[in-house]
PALUM-627852 format. One record per residue (C-alpha): residue in one letter; x, y, z. Coordinates in steps of 0.1 Angstrom, whole numbers, plus 5000, padded with zeros to 4 digits. Layout:
{atom 'A'; {X; Y; Z}} ...
//
This chain:
{atom 'X'; {5000; 4998; 5001}} {atom 'X'; {5012; 5036; 4991}} {atom 'X'; {5023; 5058; 5020}} {atom 'X'; {5005; 5087; 5006}} {atom 'X'; {4972; 5085; 4986}} {atom 'X'; {4974; 5104; 4954}} {atom 'X'; {4938; 5117; 4953}} {atom 'X'; {4940; 5156; 4953}} {atom 'X'; {4905; 5158; 4966}} {atom 'X'; {4917; 5140; 4999}} {atom 'X'; {4941; 5170; 5006}} {atom 'X'; {4918; 5197; 4996}} {atom 'X'; {4892; 5184; 5021}} {atom 'X'; {4922; 5180; 5046}} {atom 'X'; {4930; 5217; 5042}} {atom 'X'; {4895; 5227; 5044}} {atom 'X'; {4886; 5209; 5075}} {atom 'X'; {4922; 5214; 5091}} {atom 'X'; {4933; 5247; 5085}} {atom 'X'; {4901; 5265; 5105}} {atom 'X'; {4906; 5238; 5135}} {atom 'X'; {4946; 5249; 5133}} {atom 'X'; {4940; 5283; 5132}} {atom 'X'; {4913; 5281; 5164}} {atom 'X'; {4936; 5261; 5183}} {atom 'X'; {4964; 5289; 5175}} {atom 'X'; {4942; 5316; 5187}} {atom 'X'; {4933; 5294; 5217}} {atom 'X'; {4974; 5292; 5225}} {atom 'X'; {4973; 5330; 5219}} {atom 'X'; {4947; 5334; 5248}} {atom 'X'; {4964; 5312; 5273}} {atom 'X'; {4996; 5325; 5263}} {atom 'X'; {4985; 5362; 5271}} {atom 'X'; {4968; 5349; 5304}} {atom 'X'; {5000; 5337; 5315}} {atom 'X'; {5021; 5368; 5305}} {atom 'X'; {4995; 5393; 5321}} {atom 'X'; {4994; 5372; 5354}} {atom 'X'; {5031; 5364; 5354}} {atom 'X'; {5037; 5402; 5356}} {atom 'X'; {5020; 5398; 5389}} {atom 'X'; {5043; 5371; 5402}} {atom 'X'; {5050; 5333; 5399}} {atom 'X'; {5022; 5326; 5430}} {atom 'X'; {4992; 5342; 5412}} {atom 'X'; {5003; 5327; 5378}} {atom 'X'; {5004; 5294; 5394}} {atom 'X'; {4973; 5296; 5413}} {atom 'X'; {4955; 5305; 5380}} {atom 'X'; {4972; 5280; 5364}} {atom 'X'; {4965; 5249; 5390}} {atom 'X'; {4928; 5263; 5390}} {atom 'X'; {4925; 5258; 5351}} {atom 'X'; {4935; 5223; 5354}} {atom 'X'; {4904; 5216; 5370}} {atom 'X'; {4886; 5235; 5344}} {atom 'X'; {4906; 5215; 5318}} {atom 'X'; {4893; 5184; 5332}} {atom 'X'; {4859; 5194; 5323}} {atom 'X'; {4871; 5207; 5288}} {atom 'X'; {4885; 5175; 5282}} {atom 'X'; {4851; 5157; 5292}} {atom 'X'; {4833; 5181; 5265}} {atom 'X'; {4860; 5173; 5242}} {atom 'X'; {4851; 5135; 5249}} {atom 'X'; {4813; 5144; 5247}} {atom 'X'; {4819; 5162; 5214}} {atom 'X'; {4843; 5139; 5199}} {atom 'X'; {4822; 5109; 5206}} {atom 'X'; {4792; 5126; 5190}} {atom 'X'; {4814; 5138; 5161}} {atom 'X'; {4821; 5102; 5151}} {atom 'X'; {4786; 5093; 5147}} {atom 'X'; {4776; 5128; 5130}} {atom 'X'; {4804; 5125; 5106}} {atom 'X'; {4791; 5090; 5098}} {atom 'X'; {4755; 5099; 5096}} {atom 'X'; {4767; 5131; 5075}} {atom 'X'; {4783; 5104; 5053}} {atom 'X'; {4753; 5085; 5050}} {atom 'X'; {4731; 5117; 5045}} {atom 'X'; {4711; 5102; 5076}} {atom 'X'; {4700; 5137; 5089}} {atom 'X'; {4676; 5122; 5118}} {atom 'X'; {4701; 5101; 5132}} {atom 'X'; {4725; 5131; 5129}} {atom 'X'; {4701; 5153; 5150}} {atom 'X'; {4694; 5130; 5176}} {atom 'X'; {4731; 5126; 5180}} {atom 'X'; {4733; 5163; 5188}} {atom 'X'; {4704; 5164; 5211}} {atom 'X'; {4723; 5136; 5232}} {atom 'X'; {4753; 5152; 5234}} {atom 'X'; {4738; 5185; 5244}} {atom 'X'; {4718; 5169; 5274}} {atom 'X'; {4749; 5152; 5287}} {atom 'X'; {4770; 5184; 5283}} {atom 'X'; {4743; 5202; 5306}} {atom 'X'; {4744; 5169; 5331}} {atom 'X'; {4783; 5171; 5334}} {atom 'X'; {4784; 5209; 5336}} {atom 'X'; {4763; 5209; 5367}} {atom 'X'; {4783; 5182; 5383}} {atom 'X'; {4817; 5204; 5379}} {atom 'X'; {4798; 5236; 5387}} {atom 'X'; {4786; 5224; 5419}} {atom 'X'; {4818; 5209; 5430}} {atom 'X'; {4836; 5240; 5422}} {atom 'X'; {4812; 5262; 5441}} {atom 'X'; {4808; 5238; 5475}} {atom 'X'; {4846; 5227; 5475}} {atom 'X'; {4868; 5252; 5457}} {atom 'X'; {4897; 5250; 5487}} {atom 'X'; {4894; 5214; 5487}} {atom 'X'; {4899; 5209; 5449}} {atom 'X'; {4929; 5234; 5452}} {atom 'X'; {4947; 5213; 5478}} {atom 'X'; {4945; 5184; 5453}} {atom 'X'; {4969; 5201; 5435}} {atom 'X'; {4990; 5222; 5458}} {atom 'X'; {4998; 5228; 5497}} {atom 'X'; {5011; 5262; 5491}} {atom 'X'; {4984; 5287; 5509}} {atom 'X'; {4992; 5315; 5483}} {atom 'X'; {4987; 5297; 5456}} {atom 'X'; {4954; 5280; 5467}} {atom 'X'; {4938; 5314; 5476}} {atom 'X'; {4947; 5329; 5441}} {atom 'X'; {4931; 5296; 5425}} {atom 'X'; {4900; 5296; 5448}} {atom 'X'; {4897; 5336; 5438}} {atom 'X'; {4895; 5322; 5399}} {atom 'X'; {4876; 5294; 5405}} {atom 'X'; {4844; 5312; 5421}} {atom 'X'; {4840; 5338; 5393}} {atom 'X'; {4846; 5311; 5364}} {atom 'X'; {4818; 5290; 5376}} {atom 'X'; {4793; 5297; 5348}} {atom 'X'; {4820; 5290; 5323}} {atom 'X'; {4811; 5253; 5328}} {atom 'X'; {4780; 5257; 5308}} {atom 'X'; {4793; 5284; 5283}} {atom 'X'; {4823; 5267; 5276}} {atom 'X'; {4805; 5231; 5276}} {atom 'X'; {4778; 5240; 5250}} {atom 'X'; {4799; 5258; 5225}} {atom 'X'; {4829; 5235; 5226}} {atom 'X'; {4810; 5204; 5222}} {atom 'X'; {4786; 5222; 5193}} {atom 'X'; {4819; 5235; 5176}} {atom 'X'; {4827; 5197; 5174}} {atom 'X'; {4798; 5185; 5154}} {atom 'X'; {4793; 5216; 5132}} {atom 'X'; {4831; 5207; 5120}} {atom 'X'; {4817; 5173; 5110}} {atom 'X'; {4791; 5189; 5088}} {atom 'X'; {4816; 5211; 5071}} {atom 'X'; {4812; 5242; 5092}} {atom 'X'; {4848; 5244; 5103}} {atom 'X'; {4847; 5280; 5100}} {atom 'X'; {4821; 5291; 5124}} {atom 'X'; {4841; 5279; 5157}} {atom 'X'; {4871; 5298; 5140}} {atom 'X'; {4852; 5333; 5138}} {atom 'X'; {4839; 5329; 5170}} {atom 'X'; {4872; 5324; 5185}} {atom 'X'; {4889; 5350; 5166}} {atom 'X'; {4862; 5377; 5181}} {atom 'X'; {4869; 5359; 5213}} {atom 'X'; {4907; 5363; 5214}} {atom 'X'; {4904; 5401; 5212}} {atom 'X'; {4875; 5401; 5237}} {atom 'X'; {4896; 5381; 5262}} {atom 'X'; {4928; 5400; 5258}} {atom 'X'; {4907; 5436; 5261}} {atom 'X'; {4888; 5426; 5292}} {atom 'X'; {4919; 5406; 5308}} {atom 'X'; {4938; 5442; 5305}} {atom 'X'; {4908; 5460; 5319}} {atom 'X'; {4902; 5441; 5350}} {atom 'X'; {4939; 5422; 5359}} {atom 'X'; {4954; 5458; 5361}} {atom 'X'; {4924; 5480; 5368}} {atom 'X'; {4925; 5499; 5335}} {atom 'X'; {4895; 5525; 5323}} {atom 'X'; {4885; 5533; 5357}} {atom 'X'; {4878; 5496; 5364}} {atom 'X'; {4888; 5477; 5399}} {atom 'X'; {4925; 5461; 5396}} {atom 'X'; {4910; 5429; 5402}} {atom 'X'; {4943; 5408; 5393}} {atom 'X'; {4938; 5370; 5392}} {atom 'X'; {4899; 5377; 5394}} {atom 'X'; {4903; 5399; 5365}} {atom 'X'; {4916; 5371; 5344}} {atom 'X'; {4886; 5349; 5353}} {atom 'X'; {4862; 5378; 5346}} {atom 'X'; {4877; 5382; 5312}} {atom 'X'; {4877; 5347; 5302}} {atom 'X'; {4839; 5345; 5314}} {atom 'X'; {4831; 5377; 5291}} {atom 'X'; {4848; 5359; 5262}} {atom 'X'; {4831; 5326; 5269}} {atom 'X'; {4799; 5342; 5270}} {atom 'X'; {4801; 5358; 5235}} {atom 'X'; {4813; 5322; 5222}} {atom 'X'; {4781; 5306; 5237}} {atom 'X'; {4759; 5332; 5222}} {atom 'X'; {4777; 5332; 5188}} {atom 'X'; {4781; 5292; 5184}} {atom 'X'; {4745; 5282; 5197}} {atom 'X'; {4727; 5313; 5179}} {atom 'X'; {4744; 5298; 5145}} {atom 'X'; {4732; 5261; 5155}} {atom 'X'; {4696; 5271; 5161}} {atom 'X'; {4691; 5299; 5138}} {atom 'X'; {4716; 5297; 5107}} {atom 'X'; {4727; 5262; 5103}} {atom 'X'; {4711; 5245; 5070}} {atom 'X'; {4727; 5214; 5068}} {atom 'X'; {4711; 5203; 5101}} {atom 'X'; {4683; 5223; 5106}} {atom 'X'; {4682; 5216; 5145}} {atom 'X'; {4656; 5236; 5162}} {atom 'X'; {4652; 5245; 5199}} {atom 'X'; {4618; 5221; 5200}} {atom 'X'; {4641; 5194; 5189}} {atom 'X'; {4657; 5195; 5222}} {atom 'X'; {4627; 5176; 5235}} {atom 'X'; {4626; 5149; 5209}} {atom 'X'; {4626; 5113; 5218}} {atom 'X'; {4660; 5099; 5211}} {atom 'X'; {4656; 5064; 5227}} {atom 'X'; {4662; 5047; 5195}} {atom 'X'; {4697; 5059; 5189}} {atom 'X'; {4708; 5060; 5229}} {atom 'X'; {4724; 5024; 5229}} {atom 'X'; {4743; 5032; 5197}} {atom 'X'; {4755; 5066; 5212}} {atom 'X'; {4768; 5046; 5247}} {atom 'X'; {4781; 5022; 5226}} {atom 'X'; {4807; 5045; 5203}} {atom 'X'; {4804; 5078; 5224}} {atom 'X'; {4808; 5064; 5260}} {atom 'X'; {4845; 5049; 5256}} {atom 'X'; {4854; 5083; 5241}} {atom 'X'; {4841; 5103; 5269}} {atom 'X'; {4860; 5076; 5296}} {atom 'X'; {4889; 5077; 5274}} {atom 'X'; {4890; 5117; 5272}} {atom 'X'; {4881; 5120; 5307}} {atom 'X'; {4906; 5098; 5321}} {atom 'X'; {4930; 5118; 5299}} {atom 'X'; {4918; 5148; 5318}} {atom 'X'; {4922; 5134; 5350}} {atom 'X'; {4958; 5120; 5342}} {atom 'X'; {4968; 5156; 5329}} {atom 'X'; {4955; 5169; 5364}} {atom 'X'; {4974; 5140; 5381}} {atom 'X'; {5005; 5153; 5365}} {atom 'X'; {4998; 5186; 5377}} {atom 'X'; {4996; 5172; 5413}} {atom 'X'; {5029; 5158; 5408}} {atom 'X'; {5044; 5191; 5395}} {atom 'X'; {5024; 5209; 5423}} {atom 'X'; {5039; 5188; 5451}} {atom 'X'; {5074; 5194; 5435}} {atom 'X'; {5069; 5233; 5439}} {atom 'X'; {5055; 5267; 5426}} {atom 'X'; {5087; 5270; 5407}} {atom 'X'; {5080; 5237; 5385}} {atom 'X'; {5045; 5248; 5380}} {atom 'X'; {5053; 5282; 5367}} {atom 'X'; {5078; 5266; 5343}} {atom 'X'; {5054; 5242; 5330}} {atom 'X'; {5027; 5267; 5324}} {atom 'X'; {5052; 5283; 5301}} {atom 'X'; {5063; 5251; 5286}} {atom 'X'; {5025; 5241; 5278}} {atom 'X'; {5020; 5272; 5258}} {atom 'X'; {5049; 5264; 5234}} {atom 'X'; {5038; 5228; 5233}} {atom 'X'; {4999; 5242; 5222}} {atom 'X'; {5018; 5264; 5197}} {atom 'X'; {5038; 5235; 5182}} {atom 'X'; {5011; 5212; 5179}} {atom 'X'; {4981; 5235; 5166}} {atom 'X'; {4984; 5215; 5129}} {atom 'X'; {4985; 5184; 5147}} {atom 'X'; {4951; 5190; 5165}} {atom 'X'; {4941; 5204; 5131}} {atom 'X'; {4948; 5172; 5110}} {atom 'X'; {4938; 5149; 5142}} {atom 'X'; {4903; 5163; 5142}} {atom 'X'; {4900; 5164; 5102}} {atom 'X'; {4911; 5131; 5101}} {atom 'X'; {4885; 5118; 5124}} {atom 'X'; {4857; 5136; 5101}} {atom 'X'; {4873; 5125; 5070}} {atom 'X'; {4874; 5090; 5081}} {atom 'X'; {4839; 5089; 5094}} {atom 'X'; {4825; 5105; 5059}} {atom 'X'; {4844; 5080; 5038}} {atom 'X'; {4832; 5052; 5059}} {atom 'X'; {4795; 5064; 5060}} {atom 'X'; {4801; 5062; 5020}} {atom 'X'; {4809; 5025; 5024}} {atom 'X'; {4845; 5028; 5011}} {atom 'X'; {4865; 5006; 5034}} {atom 'X'; {4895; 5003; 5013}} {atom 'X'; {4896; 5042; 5006}} {atom 'X'; {4897; 5047; 5042}} {atom 'X'; {4922; 5025; 5049}} {atom 'X'; {4945; 5039; 5025}} {atom 'X'; {4937; 5075; 5039}} {atom 'X'; {4945; 5060; 5076}} {atom 'X'; {4983; 5054; 5061}} {atom 'X'; {4986; 5087; 5050}} {atom 'X'; {4974; 5103; 5081}} {atom 'X'; {5002; 5082; 5101}} {atom 'X'; {5028; 5092; 5078}} {atom 'X'; {5018; 5130; 5079}} {atom 'X'; {5019; 5126; 5118}} {atom 'X'; {5055; 5116; 5119}} {atom 'X'; {5064; 5148; 5098}} {atom 'X'; {5045; 5170; 5112}} {atom 'X'; {5057; 5158; 5148}} {atom 'X'; {5094; 5164; 5131}} {atom 'X'; {5082; 5203; 5122}} {atom 'X'; {5069; 5206; 5157}} {atom 'X'; {5100; 5196; 5174}} {atom 'X'; {5121; 5223; 5153}} {atom 'X'; {5093; 5247; 5162}} {atom 'X'; {5098; 5241; 5198}} {atom 'X'; {5137; 5241; 5199}} {atom 'X'; {5137; 5274; 5178}} {atom 'X'; {5110; 5294; 5198}} {atom 'X'; {5118; 5283; 5233}} {atom 'X'; {5143; 5311; 5243}} {atom 'X'; {5123; 5337; 5227}} {atom 'X'; {5091; 5329; 5245}} {atom 'X'; {5107; 5325; 5279}} {atom 'X'; {5119; 5358; 5275}} {atom 'X'; {5086; 5371; 5277}} {atom 'X'; {5079; 5362; 5315}} {atom 'X'; {5093; 5379; 5345}} {atom 'X'; {5102; 5347; 5366}} {atom 'X'; {5135; 5339; 5382}} {atom 'X'; {5166; 5323; 5366}} {atom 'X'; {5157; 5291; 5382}} {atom 'X'; {5123; 5290; 5367}} {atom 'X'; {5140; 5303; 5335}} {atom 'X'; {5164; 5275; 5331}} {atom 'X'; {5139; 5247; 5343}} {atom 'X'; {5115; 5258; 5315}} {atom 'X'; {5141; 5255; 5287}} {atom 'X'; {5152; 5220; 5303}} {atom 'X'; {5112; 5211; 5301}} {atom 'X'; {5111; 5226; 5265}} {atom 'X'; {5140; 5203; 5252}} {atom 'X'; {5122; 5172; 5265}} {atom 'X'; {5088; 5182; 5249}} {atom 'X'; {5109; 5185; 5218}} {atom 'X'; {5115; 5149; 5217}} {atom 'X'; {5080; 5138; 5229}} {atom 'X'; {5063; 5160; 5203}} {atom 'X'; {5074; 5135; 5176}} {atom 'X'; {5056; 5106; 5191}} {atom 'X'; {5029; 5126; 5203}} {atom 'X'; {5022; 5139; 5167}} {atom 'X'; {5018; 5102; 5153}} {atom 'X'; {4996; 5088; 5183}} {atom 'X'; {4970; 5119; 5182}} {atom 'X'; {4964; 5118; 5145}} {atom 'X'; {4954; 5079; 5150}} {atom 'X'; {4940; 5080; 5186}} {atom 'X'; {4920; 5108; 5183}} {atom 'X'; {4915; 5107; 5144}} {atom 'X'; {4915; 5077; 5123}} {atom 'X'; {4910; 5051; 5145}} {atom 'X'; {4882; 5072; 5166}} {atom 'X'; {4868; 5081; 5133}} {atom 'X'; {4868; 5043; 5124}} {atom 'X'; {4848; 5037; 5156}} {atom 'X'; {4873; 5019; 5174}} {atom 'X'; {4865; 5039; 5206}} {atom 'X'; {4866; 5012; 5231}} {atom 'X'; {4902; 4997; 5218}} {atom 'X'; {4913; 5036; 5224}} {atom 'X'; {4901; 5039; 5257}} {atom 'X'; {4919; 5007; 5269}} {atom 'X'; {4951; 5020; 5257}} {atom 'X'; {4945; 5051; 5276}} {atom 'X'; {4938; 5034; 5305}} {atom 'X'; {4967; 5012; 5304}} {atom 'X'; {4995; 5033; 5291}} {atom 'X'; {4986; 5064; 5313}} {atom 'X'; {4974; 5053; 5344}} {atom 'X'; {4997; 5020; 5347}} {atom 'X'; {5028; 5037; 5331}} {atom 'X'; {5030; 5073; 5329}} {atom 'X'; {5018; 5086; 5360}} {atom 'X'; {5032; 5059; 5385}} {atom 'X'; {5066; 5064; 5366}} {atom 'X'; {5065; 5100; 5367}} {atom 'X'; {5055; 5104; 5403}} {atom 'X'; {5083; 5083; 5411}} {atom 'X'; {5108; 5101; 5392}} {atom 'X'; {5096; 5137; 5405}} {atom 'X'; {5087; 5129; 5437}} {atom 'X'; {5108; 5097; 5453}} {atom 'X'; {5138; 5098; 5431}} {atom 'X'; {5140; 5137; 5423}} {atom 'X'; {5154; 5133; 5387}} {atom 'X'; {5160; 5166; 5369}} {atom 'X'; {5131; 5182; 5351}} {atom 'X'; {5141; 5170; 5316}} {atom 'X'; {5137; 5132; 5328}} {atom 'X'; {5107; 5141; 5348}} {atom 'X'; {5086; 5153; 5320}} {atom 'X'; {5098; 5122; 5300}} {atom 'X'; {5086; 5096; 5323}} {atom 'X'; {5053; 5117; 5326}} {atom 'X'; {5051; 5113; 5287}} {atom 'X'; {5057; 5077; 5284}} {atom 'X'; {5024; 5068; 5270}} {atom 'X'; {5031; 5089; 5240}} {atom 'X'; {5058; 5068; 5231}} {atom 'X'; {5041; 5036; 5236}} {atom 'X'; {5007; 5044; 5218}} {atom 'X'; {5022; 5057; 5189}} {atom 'X'; {5040; 5023; 5181}} {atom 'X'; {5010; 5002; 5193}} {atom 'X'; {4984; 5023; 5170}} {atom 'X'; {5005; 5016; 5138}} {atom 'X'; {4998; 4978; 5144}} {atom 'X'; {4962; 4985; 5150}} {atom 'X'; {4958; 5007; 5118}} {atom 'X'; {4975; 4978; 5098}} {atom 'X'; {4953; 4952; 5112}} {atom 'X'; {4923; 4967; 5100}} {atom 'X'; {4905; 4957; 5130}} {atom 'X'; {4897; 4994; 5137}} {atom 'X'; {4869; 4998; 5111}} {atom 'X'; {4834; 4993; 5130}} {atom 'X'; {4800; 4993; 5118}} {atom 'X'; {4777; 5019; 5132}} {atom 'X'; {4739; 5017; 5132}} {atom 'X'; {4714; 5047; 5125}} {atom 'X'; {4685; 5057; 5145}} {atom 'X'; {4653; 5034; 5138}} {atom 'X'; {4630; 5048; 5114}} 
//
């Protein structure tokens, strides 16, 4: 089988889907980077508090990604089949589940903000800054949840430009109101960490109105209406649970795993947390194209299988795997080129700066393998409906290998930052190899049933 497919329409579709997704990811990185720079000017304690609070919010965000990507596996397949009724029901089930998960996170944050922060760190100053950020951010669970999951399914029906437009406006809104409320500009009170949370809340409100307004008032392919939220979806529920629940479990475990990593880092100290916060922004910057291709490959694979062309889907899967390797090499180069430049923007100690640069060297190595497995696990294999296999892979490699070895490296063996980071990312290396064998086996292609007529 050839490494790269020769069908130009394939690459055209990949660009049409992937570029808006990558651009949106780049904007998200820009927002995170501006938040870190602004909060970094207030000191490492305040930046660390907001960063760790966002780790918990990130668990919710990853749960939403699981809900949205699980629905996207179904909607992309149904879109390929042109089965609009099943597509609608998939979206409605997704929105109902998003409301439930958002309520759980909102209540836990409202009732136990100090307890949540204590999970990440024992430093009182960092905990207080995190609590200040938490309490203003509670409505974001609903705003972010609905806009994020809806954005994912819009992409699966060819509307990848809508989330991008929303993100562009939200970026400027977030940066402006962060500037106003963090520093107390234009006659507003100086709120510091709470100001960053308020700026994010305003931006999330805009995204919610924009995305949900488009879905219910303007979207012509699905034509979902508010009254459809009450439709009977029992006939599709079992299929949704079979395909989407492993995605939710897998991505939720990934979110919890990332938080477990943050716990390890938080107990190493504020210096490690601050260095990793800077490193995370660079990682996100270097992997925006990976994220774009990953989500695009899930949609393309689902559409192709929905059309009934299994051989074409297999050939495309091999091409996606090859693209993952080469894009990973490019990401590695970007990290090495930009690391010194980006670190220079932060007002941090020389110790934190040195550690951040060390973590970036480790990340440059990891990103090659991360690129390959991300495009396969979150893209091709997921688009093929192989969600149960991927859930098992995430559980075994993240929770049985990466987190225990990473905890030993950081808290027991006290290894240098470079090796702690490598230990915490061991799952990326293992999954990259394992998923190549899964792709070649063709066992990843699963049949998906539509709703009953």
